[in-house]
N, C-alpha and C positions, 0 to 999 in steps of 0.2 A: 200362676200355679208352678210351683218348683217341684221338678221330679228328678230323683235319683236312679240312674240306670246302672245296676250292678253286673258287669260282664260286658266285654266289647267284642264278643264273637259276632256272627252274622245277625243273630237275633237281637242283641243289644244295639248293634249299628243300625239295623232296620228300625228299631224303636226311636232311637235318636233322630234318624232321618225323618220319620214321620212327625215327630214332634217339631222338628225344624220347619218343615212345610207348614205346619199350623201357625207357628211363630210369624212366618213371612207372610202369612195370610191375615196377620192382624190379632191372632189370639194371644193373650197375655200369658205366654208359656216360657219357661226357662228349664234347663236341664243340666245335669252333670253326669257324664259318663265315666264310671270307675273301671279300671282294668289293671289287675295285679301284675301283668306282664308288660314288658317294654314295647310290644307291638299289639295292634288290634287285629281282628280278624279271626280269632280263635284257631281252630284247626285248618282253615283255609290258608294255604301258603304255597305260592308259586315262584319259580324263578325260571330265566331263560338261559340255557347253557349252550353256547355255540349254535344258536338257532333253534334248539330244541326246548319246548315247554315242559317243565319238570314239575309235578304236583306233589307236594310233600303230604298233603291231606286228601280230601275228596277231590276227585278229578272231573266231576260232572253232577248233573242233577236229573231227576226224572222229568221227562218232558211233559207227561200228562198232567202234572201238578203245575199250574200256571204261575204261582206267586214269584218264582225266580226269574223267569223269562220276562214277565210284566216289569218287575223292578229293573232288570237289565235295560229295557227299552226306555224306561223313565229317566235312566241314568245316561242315556245316549249311547248305550252299548248294543243296540239292536243289531248293528251290522257285523258285530263280533260273535253273535251267536252262532254256534257250529254244532250240527247234528252228529250222532254217531253214524258211522259207516256201516249201517245195517245190511247193506247188500253183501257184504262179506262177514256178517255176524255168524260165528260158529264158536261153541263153547264145549270144552272136554271135561270129563271126569277122570281123575287118576285112579286107576284100579290095578293094584300090584305092579306099578311103574310102567303101566300102559296108558296111552291117552285114548279114552273111549268118549266119542261124541254123543252129546245129548240127542236122543232120538227125535225125529221130526214129529210134530204134533204133540210135543209136550207143552202143555200150558201151565207154566211155573211148575207145580208139583203133580199135575194131573195128566197121564197119557190120555189122548183122544184119538190116536190112529193105530189100528189094529196091527197092520203089517210092520211099520217101524219098530213098534214095541215088541213085536214077536221076534224080530231078527236082530235087535241090539244085544251086544255082548255085555251091556252094563248090568243087566239083571240075570239071575239064574232062572232055570226052568220053573222051579218052585214059585218064585216071585212073579214070573209072567203068568202062570196059571192063576195066581191070587189076583193080579190086575184084571184078567179076563172076567173072573168070577164077581169082582167088584161091582160090576153092572147090575147085580142082583140085590145089592145092599138096600134094605127098606128105609124109609125116612126115619130120623132119629130126631126127636124133639130136643131143641137146644137146652141144656141143663147147666150144670156148674161149669166153670171154666177148666180147661184142661191144657196140657202142653201140646205143642205142635207135633212133637214126636208121638204122643198117644193118639192124636187124630190121624196121622199119616199111616202109623202101624196098623191101626185098626182097619183101615181101607186097603193097604198095599203091602204090609209086612215090614218086618225089621230091617231088612236089606234096603228098602226104599228110603227108610230113615237115614241109614248110614251113607248111601251112595247119591242121595238126592237132596232130601230135606236138610241134613246137616250141613253139607257143604255149601248150598245155595244161601241158607240163613246165615252161615258164618261169614260169607262174603257181603251180606248186607248189614248185618247187626253185630258182627264179630262175637255172636253168641252161640248158645247151645239149644238145639231144637227140644231137648228134654226140659228145658227151663222156660222157654218162650211161650207166652200166652197165645193159644189158637184164637181165642175170641178177639184179641187185639191185633195180632200180626196177620191172621188170615181169616178176617170176618166173612169175606165172601164164601170161602169153603165151609164155614160153620153154618152159614144161611143155606147153601146148597145142600148140605147134609140134612138139615131139617126139612127142606122142601122135597128134594128128590131121593134122598137116601144115598145113591151112587154119586160120587164126585165127578166121575166121568160123565154120566148123564147129565148132571148139572152144568157142567163146563161145555158140553156140546150144545145144550139148549141156550146158554148164554151167548155162545158163538152165533147160533142161528139168528137170535134176537138181533145181535149186533149187525150181522149182515143184512137183515131186513130193514133196519134203520138206515143203514148206508144206501141200500137200494132205493128206499123211499125218498131219500134227500138227493138223489141224482137229478140233474136237469133233464126235463122231458124233451125239450127241443134239441135237435141234433146240432144246431149252431150255437148252442148255450156253451159258455166256457166249462172246461172240464175241471172237476175237483183237483186240488193239489194232491200231489203224491203223498205217500205215507211219510210221517216224520220219523226221525230216529227215536229210539227208545230213551236214549240219554241225550243231554244237551250240554255243551260246555261253551267257554269263550275262547277264542282263537289265541289270544295271548295269555291264556291262564286265568283261573277263577280269582286270582289276586286283583284283577282289573275291576272286579265289583267292589271288593274291600277298598281299593284305592278310590274309587269314584264315590263311594259312600262317605269316605273321609273328607273329600273336598266339598260335600253338601252340608256338612255339619259344623257348628260353631267350634273352631279349634281350641279356643280358650276354655271350652267346657269339657274337654276330653283330658282325663287325668291318667296317663299312663304310669306303670310301676307304682301304682297306688292301690294297696289291698284295703278292702273294708274289713275293719276289725270288730266293729260292734254295730248293733241296730237296736233301737228303742222305740217303742210306741209312745207317743205323747198326745196330749190333749188336742193339739192343733194338727197333729200329723205324724212325721217320723224324724227321728234323730239319727244321723249316720256318722260314725266315727271312723276316719281313715287317716293314717300317719299321724295319729295322735291329735287330730283336730276334729271337732264335732260341727256338723251343719244340720240345719232344720229344712224338712222338705214336706211338701203336701202329700207326695206320693212316691212310691218305690216300685220299679220294675226290676225283678230278678231275672236276669238273663244269664246267669252263671249255672254251673251244674247243679243238680238237685242236691247232692251231698253238701255242697258249699252253701246253698241257701238254707239247707236244714240246720247246719251249724249256727248260722247267724239268727234264724227264726226261733231256735229252741228257747231262748229267754223270753221272747215275746209270746209264743204259743208252743208249749212242749209237745203237744199231741201233733201238731202240724210239723213241727221240726223232726219228729221221729218218722213221720210218714215220708217226708221228703228224703231224710237220710237212708231210709229203707229201699229206696229205688237202686237196683244194682247196676253197676257199670263194668264194662270191660275196657281193656286197654288194647292198642294196637300199634303196629310198627310197619312203616312202608320203606322199601329198599327199592330205589330206583337205579338202574344200570343203563348206561348209554354205551352202544357198541357201533363200531364201524361195520356196516353190513357185509363189506368185503371179507371180513374176517369169520363170518358165521356161515353156517351152512344153511339148508332150507328149513325154516321153522314151519311147523304145522300151519294149516290155514286157520283163519278165524282170529278171534280176540284174545284167546288165552285159555286157561284151565283152572279148575277148582280141585282142591285136595280134601278128601274125607279125613277126618281125625283118626280113623282107624288105619290109615297108611303110616301113622307114626312119624310125620315130617314136621319140620318147623314151619314150612310154608302153608298157608291156607289157600292162596290163590296166587296166580300171576296173570298179568295183563300184558298183551302186546300192544303198547300205547300207540305206536306208529301206525298201526292198523285201524285201532278203534276210532280214532279221531284223525281225518286226513288234514294236512296242511299245518300241523303243529310240530312236525319234525322234519328237518331238512332231508333232501334226497341223499340216499347213501348211509343214513343213520338209522339205528334201531334202538327203541327204548323199551326195556323190559321192567315191569313195575310189580314187585312181589309184596305180599301181605303176610305178616307174621302175628303172633300174639293170641288175642281172643281170650275167652273165659278159661280155657284149658292150658294155656301156656303163657302166663304172666311172667314166669321167671326169665324169659327172653329179654324183658325190658332192661335187665341189669348186664347183659352181654356187651362187649365193646363193639363199636361200630365195624372194625375189621373183622371181628369174629362172625358178626351177622352177615356182612357182605360175602365172606368165604362160605358161609353155610348155604346162602342162596345160590352161589355159583356152583357148588357141589350138588345140590339138589336139582338145579336146572339140567346139569349134564346127566344125572341119573335118570330124570324123567324124560327129558327131550332127546338124550343121547349125545355122544361126543361128535357124531356127524353135524348135528344142529349147533352145538356149542362146543367147538374144538377146544381141547386143553390149552392150546396157544392162544385162544381168543381171551382178551383181558378187556374189561370196560374201560373206555376212555374217561368215564366220570361215574362216580358212585355217591349216592346220597342216602343217608338214613335219617328218618324222622320217627320220633317217639310221641305217642299221644296217650298219656297216663289217664285212666279213669275218664275217658272221653266219650264213649259210646253207651248211651242209656239202654238198659235191657228191659223189654216189656214182659216181665215174669208173669206166671199164671197169677191171676187175681188183680191184674194192672187196672183194669176198668173200675173195679171196686175200690182200689186205693185212690184213684183219681176222683171218685165220687166223694170220698172222705176229704181229700184235699180241697176240692172246690167248696165244700161246706165250711171248712175252716178259714179259707181265704176270704169267703163272702163276709165272714164276720169281722174282717179287718179292713176297713175303708181305705181306699188308696193303694192297696197291695196287688200287684199283678205278677204272674209267673210266665216266662216265655223260654223256649229252649227245646232240646231234642228229649227231654225226659217225660213229656206229657202227652202230646197228641201228634206224633209224627217225628221221625228222626232225621229226615233229609233236609237238605238246604232250603226248599221251598216251604217245608213245614215251619222251620226256624223263622223264615222271613214272614211267613203269614202270622205266626204267633207274636212275634216282635211288634209288627205294624198294628196288628189287632189290639194289642195291649195299649199302644199309645193312643190309637183312635178311640178306645173306650174312655181313657182318662180325659181326653179333650172333649168328648161328647158329655160326660158328667159335668165338666166345667162350664159348658155352654148351658146345660140344663139348669145348673145352680145360678148362673147369671140371670137367666130368664125368669126364675122364681123370685128374684130379689125385687 
């Protein structure tokens, strides 16, 4: 079986790794990995500057999704896995140039503790009253899909959308709460509303159930070993996520990786698929698209115009990361915690800023501070055209305006600045995404040997991309084995 993998981000690399494992186990498998850029790894890009790990793309992955950590252990990187420093985790929202901490008891978007919610300056009295009355919401049967903003505003009001939902989701998706699908992005909240009505009551019930499960799982005997302490919400690699990309590269056949090779055309043939790249056509039994959905849509339109249109219709946002490395001696006291989020209503270029040296310990040398700013998103794509020096100057200015010159003195200049642009890199799960995916799956099922993997379909994070890439490869190998058994 010959398989073409289009796109060498983490999804494509994971698919190639899985096919290579099957080949080494004796399966008659070959593959060619096409990547239009000179480097593989997609948006994962790490470098070490004077001992500090600098991430140009994602800096970590969600711990509770196991696919990434499992792959790292398979690759011999288990001892490099580093949890986030959650003991010092604290996040702020910028409100009129003030840093307001997220109140205690806030479970993602749902307040669950009365006193911290009542005392926080994050919300007005009107919104706090609305949050208290939210406990009286009756159950609401799940109907048609709606935006996250519509769901949150119905329960907690417009101010909660502006100061909570929008900045939190912008930090995750680079998207707009008014466009993102509640059913896809926040399925648990949709289920809670249908069952309990009140999201607060639903979240409290879920929390109680979790505590009961943990209590039931504790060893009864006093001499039994204690359960491990809580894991960090996020996990990274001590030397940067590039370690995973580099390790994957060493596990696949180098002769079958084609960098700087854009696929120009795709045809369905009687025996499989014909892929044309750099003017040369090759025949394959199967194709795994691990490229962005808009790129897959363009290539698949001549094969199936309906499928091509559906894939091309998945919206994407762009993002920019600006990393600044400072000598801590030149800085004042930064606020406690991991950093802050910036609502769009604040009218700033920055969407968020992470104090990297606090989020993950051991990746920054003593005496150095790394501040990582995020810009762009659905509402500020124009920033992509700004020169690097303009973006760096903008971030420095906004940091001083938000944190104050006592924290970032005028004389303090970064020892190193890095700007990374990611055009149309973050898929947006817009309202109706699940219905779109049902239509896409139906069209793909009618094209034998075609698989889709990446952040546009069923999860945007690194673990999701790894799961989908490896899953696509496993399905192809399983189909090959089944075909051989039927002969």
